[in-house]
C-alpha positions, 0 to 999 in steps of 0.5 A: 619416551618423555623425560620426567621433570623433577626439579620443580618446587612448591609451596602451600598455605592452608587454602592453596598450593603453589607450583613452579615448573621450569620449561628448560628452554621450550617455548610457552606456546608449545606447552600443553596443561591438563588439570583436574581435581586430583591430577595435574599434567604439563607436556612440553616435548621432550619433557613431561611434568605429572603429579597425582595430587595429595587432595582434591583441588578447585580446578575451575578457579585454579590458575596457571601463569606461563612466563620467563621459561616457567609455568607457575600454578596456583591451586586452590584446595577444597578443604582447608588443611596442610598437605603432608606431601604434594603427590600421593605416595604408594601409587602403582601404575595401575592406579595412576592409569585409573586416575589419568582415565578418570581425569580424562572422562571428568574433562570430557564431561565437563567440556560436553556440559560446557558445550551444551550450556554454550549451546543452550545460551546460543539458543536463548540468544536466538530466541531472544533475537527472534522475539525482539525481531517480532516486536519490531515487525509488529511495531512496523505493521502497527505503524503502517496500519496507523498511516493507512487509517490516518490517510483514510481519515484524511481522504474522508475529510477531504471528500466531506469538505468537497461535498460541503462546498458543492452543496454550498455552490448548488445552493448559491446557484439555486438562489441565483436561479429563483432570483432570476425567475422572479426577475423574468416574472416581473418583467413579463408582468410589466410587458403584460401591463403595457400590452393591456394598456396599448389594447385599451388605447386601440379599443378607445381609438376605434370606438372614436372613429366609429362615431364619425360618418359613413363616408369617412369610414368608407374612405378609411377602409379603402386606405386600409385595404390599399395598404394591406395588399402586398405586392406580387412575388417574383418567380424563383426556385429554392433547392433543399439538401437533405442530410443522408440518413444512416438509420432506415427509420423515418425521422418522425419515429427515430431519436436523432440525438441518441443515434448520432451519440451512438455512431460517435461512440462507435467511431471512437471505439473503432479508432481506439481499437489497438489490435496489436495488444497481445491479450487480444489474440485469444479473445472473440470478437465481441470480447474485444468490445470495451462495453462487453469487458465493462459488463464482465468486470461489473459482474466480477465486482458483484461477486467480490472478485475485485482483482479479476474485475480490475484486469477486465477494466485494465484491458477495456481502458487500453482499448478505449481510455476515453470512457470514464465509467471504466475509471470509476469502476476500477476506482470502486475496486481499488477502494474495496481493496483499500488502495486509496491512492489508486482509487483517488487517481482513477476518480480524478481521471474520470473527472477530467474525461467527464468534464472534457467530453460531456462539457459539464458546467459543474461537477455535481453530476460526477459527484452524484455518479461517484456516490452511486459507484462507491455506495456512499 
């Protein structure tokens, strides 16, 4: 059973009460202080200080200071008045127990309210933090969209500048061709005049010779006949070697250029075919043809299934990376998906392949082909 502390001192004013409780050698960390409106307790085993206050106090603003083996309480009164005593007189054990229980309940309710207030404040802080994060994410998204828009405008401006440059170059070439044609026409006209002059000279000379005697004419004709008869040819044989034809059609009925181009493309496709690609194991033989995959990608592009079309073009490029139309079609898919960098990369690759294999003297054909593919 704890020992009651009775050697405490207290003082008061109209607004506050000051209580000094000695700890009697007990460490201040071991002291347990409990205070409500009508009840004050200090438990520092084996001692106990307990007082049932004369009037209610403001326990929220009241203070307790522990130091020098003493606990000093500063209790602020709710009503401005002087107390007759520190504790209530005539309190029996049952009333003391009710006051203790009531004080404990009040303390628990206040602790619960404080916990709920703290949780509500935490939720508000989390909500505020979430709103801030959402604002930051929105700003980042808007910044990325602005960057994409600026990049699109930049690419469009560069494309327009390139088109203008190509137009000027084409205009200069046209002017040069027209000038060259004019020069050729002038040269042909001069040659025609020279030929007319020579023909007139020959006609006048022949008329002059016709006025001479018949004997002179016969002698001249004989000389002409002697000079015009060529010497007999020597005997010999000429060997003619014909190029073997792959197609059975007659030469007069076939298109040699198209046939040779078709054979060249088939040879390149056979050389570029890589049977070690894992994706080809489940495909049919006709599905391993880059041209078939290109047509498949075109159908997917027409149905706006751009990702599947890109996959078809990717496999076709792995089979044969020398076909520029595959890169152009894939660039069109990337353009629809707003992947501008990849679209530019594929377009540049198609341009290089076309310039290398088709021997283009100017990129106007590629430019027109790009306009058709992109629908510009």
